[in-house]
N, C-alpha and C positions, 0 to 999 in steps of 0.2 A: 644295761641299766634302763635304757629307753624302752626296750621291749617289755620289761617288767612293769614299767609305769603304764604302758598301753593295756596290759592285762588288768591292772588295777583300775584304770580309767573306764575301760569298756566293760569289765566284768563286775565291778563293785559300784563305782560312782554313778555311771549312766543308769543302770536299772534302779538303784536306790533313789536317784533324783526323780525318775518317772513314777515310782511308787509313792514318793513323797507328794508329788503333785496330785495323784489320785486320792491319797489320804486326806490332804487338805480340802479338796473338793467334796469328798464324802462326809467329812466332819461338818462342813458348811451345810450340806444338804440335810444331814440329820438334825442339826440345830434349827435351820431356817424352814425346812419343808416337811420334816417328819420322817418316821421310820420306814414307812411303806415306800416312799420315793427313794430313800436310801438303799433299800433292798433292790429296787429296780436299777439304780445306778451301779450297785455292786455287780449285777449281772452284765451290764453293759461294759463296765470296767474290766471284767474278765476277758471280754473279747478284745478290747483295746490293749490290754496288757499282753495278751497272747500275740497280737500283731507286733507289739513293741519287742517282745522277746525274739520273734522271728527276724525282725529288722536288725536288732543288735547282733544276732547270730550271723546273719548275712554280712553285715558291716564288718564285724570282727574277723570272720574267717575269709570271706571272699575279697573284700576291699582292702583291709589292713594286713591281711596275710598272717593272722595269728594262728597258732597251732590249735586245732579243734580239740585235741586230746587234753589240753590244758584249759582252754578258754571256755568251752561249753560246760564242764563241771563247775567252774567258778561262777559262771553266769547263772546256772540253774540253782546252785546252792544259795546264792544271794537272793535270787528271785523268790525261792520257796520260803526262806526264813523272813524275808520282808513281808510276804503275804501273811504269814502266821502273826507277826507283830501287828500288822494292819488290822487283822481280824479282831484281835483283842482290844485294840484302841477303839475301833468302830463299835464293838459290842458294849464297851464302857459308856460311850456317848449315847448309844441307843437305850441302855438301861436308865440313864439319867433323864431321858426324854419321855418316859412313860408317865401318863397322867396319874394323879393320885386316885381318882375314882376307879381307874382300871386296876391299880394295885390292890384296892380293897376287894375287888371281885375275885381275885386269885385265891385259891385254896393254899393254906400254909401248912 
């Protein structure tokens, strides 16, 4: 029972929390600083999230002794789908942040 909760904590909760932190920061950057800086932050967050994934893999497999055949697929599945969700949320806020004069320039 405790081992299953460790898989859930390290494979689902920890990466979801890290991606939630990045999502909140990115939404703030879109709203306060604009779309261009948000794209730059997205590039930087790709690197920090990759380091986080490596850290969680090391922590789960080496330190906590979780079975990598179970832990790594759970971690990568949650990581991938949280990135997809984050992309749609950020795109929504970026579309809301486009100035009206720029929208009129676009061909419909």
